[in-house]
C-alpha positions, 0 to 999 in steps of 0.5 A: 500500500502507498502511504502519503510521504511528506517532503523533506524537512517534514514528518517522515513516513514511518513516523506517520504510520507509527502514529496511526497504529497507536491506540485509537482512544488515545488518538481521539483524545489527541485530536480533541485537544488539537481541535480546541487549539485549532480545528483546521489543524485537527482536521488536517492531522485527522486526515494525515494520521489516517493515511499513515495507517488506514484501519477501521479503528483509526477511521472511527478515531479520525472521523471523530476528530473531523466531526468535533472540529466541525462542531467547534467551528459551527458553534461560532456561527452567528447569523446576520439575517434569517435562514433555515437555522434561525427558524430551527433555533426558534423551534428549540426555544419552543421546547424550553421548559417543556417535558420530553413528551412535548416532542410529539408536536412542534411550533412548525406544524409540518414537524408534528410527529418528527420525533427525532428532529423534535427531540434534538430541538428539545435537548437544545432548547432545554440546555439553553444554548441554541447554537448547539443545534448547528454544532450537532449538525456539523458533528454528525454531518461531517463526522459521518461523511469522514467515517464513511469515506475512511471506513471504505478506504480501510476496506479497500486498502486504498492509497493516500493519493486516491483518498485525500483528493476524494475527501477534498471532492466531498468537501466541495460536493457537500457544501457547508450551507445545506449541512449547517444552515439547512440541516434536516434534509442534508443530514438525512442524506448523510445518514441514509448514505451511511445506512445504504453503504453499511448494509452487508446483505439483503438478509433481515438481520444484516439489513436491520441496523440500516433499516433502523437508521433510515426510519430514524431519518424519516423522523427528521425529514419526511422526504426520506420516506422515498429512500425508505421505500427504495431501501426496501425494494433494493433487492428487486432493483438489483435484478435489473437496475436499468429497467427498474430505475425507469419504472421508479422514475415514471412512478415518482413523476406520476405520483406527483402529478396525480397528487396535484390532480386529486388535490385540485379535485377536492376529492379527499378534502376533510381526510386528514392523512391523505389531504396532508400528503396531497398538499405536501406534494402539490405545495412543492410542485406549485412552489412557495414564493421562496421556491419561485424566487430560487427558480428564477435565480441565475445562480440557483439554476446554475447550481442545479445544472452543475449538480445534475451534471455532477451526478451524471458524470459520477454515474457514468464513471461508476458504470464505465469502470465496471464497478458493480455491487449491491449499491449501484442499482440504488445509486442509479435509481436515486440519481434518476429520481433526483433528475425527475424531481428537479424537473417537477418540484421547482426547487426542492427536487435536489434534496436527495442528491447528496445520497447518490453523490456520497455513495457514488463517491466511494467508487472513486477510491481507485484500486487496480482490481476495479476493472480494465478501464481504471488504468486508462487515462479517461477515468482520471479526466472524469475525476478532474471534471467531477472536481471542477463541477464540485468546486463550481457547486461549492462556490455558488453555495458559499456565494449566498451562504457566506454573507449570512453569518460572521464568517471572518470571526468563524474563520479566525476561530477555525485557525486558532479557536481560543480567539473566541475568548477575545 
C-alpha cells in the first residue's frame, strides 16, 4: 500500500504510520485537544494520521476528530439575517421548559410527529444554548461523511493519493450551507448514505441496523420516506437496475402529478392523512414564493445544472469502470429520481442528491482490481471534471451562504479557536 510521504524537512513516513497504529482512544483524545487549539489543524492531522495507517479503528478515531472540529467551528456561527437555522433555533426555544413528551408536536406544524428532529430541538432548547443545534449538525454531518469515506478506504486498502483528493471532492460536493444552515434534509442524506453503504446483505438481520437508521431519518425529514421505500425494494432493483430505475422514475413523476390532480379535485378534502400528503406534494410542485424566487435565480439554476451534471458524470464513471455491487442499482435509481424531481418540484427536487453523490463517491477510491478501464487515462479526466463541477457547486453555495453569518470571526476561530475568548 502507498502511504502519503511528506517532503523533506517534514514528518517522515514511518513516523506517520507509527502514529496511526497507536491506540485509537488515545488518538481521539489527541485530536480533541488539537481541535480546541485549532480545528483546521485537527482536521488536517485527522486526515494525515489516517493515511499513515488506514484501519477501521483509526477511521472511527479520525472521523471523530473531523466531526468535533466541525462542531467547534459551527458553534461560532452567528447569523446576520434569517435562514433555515434561525427558524430551527426558534423551534428549540419552543421546547424550553417543556417535558420530553412535548416532542410529539412542534411550533412548525409540518414537524408534528418528527420525533427525532423534535427531540434534538428539545435537548437544545432545554440546555439553553441554541447554537448547539448547528454544532450537532456539523458533528454528525461531517463526522459521518469522514467515517464513511475512511471506513471504505480501510476496506479497500486504498492509497493516500486516491483518498485525500476524494475527501477534498466531498468537501466541495457537500457544501457547508445545506449541512449547517439547512440541516434536516442534508443530514438525512448523510445518514441514509451511511445506512445504504453499511448494509452487508439483503438478509433481515444484516439489513436491520440500516433499516433502523433510515426510519430514524424519516423522523427528521419526511422526504426520506422515498429512500425508505427504495431501501426496501433494493433487492428487486438489483435484478435489473436499468429497467427498474425507469419504472421508479415514471412512478415518482406520476405520483406527483396525480397528487396535484386529486388535490385540485377536492376529492379527499376533510381526510386528514391523505389531504396532508396531497398538499405536501402539490405545495412543492406549485412552489412557495421562496421556491419561485430560487427558480428564477441565475445562480440557483446554475447550481442545479452543475449538480445534475455532477451526478451524471459520477454515474457514468461508476458504470464505465465496471464497478458493480449491491449499491449501484440504488445509486442509479436515486440519481434518476433526483433528475425527475428537479424537473417537477421547482426547487426542492435536489434534496436527495447528496445520497447518490456520497455513495457514488466511494467508487472513486481507485484500486487496480476495479476493472480494465481504471488504468486508462479517461477515468482520471472524469475525476478532474467531477472536481471542477464540485468546486463550481461549492462556490455558488458559499456565494449566498457566506454573507449570512460572521464568517471572518468563524474563520479566525477555525485557525486558532481560543480567539473566541477575545
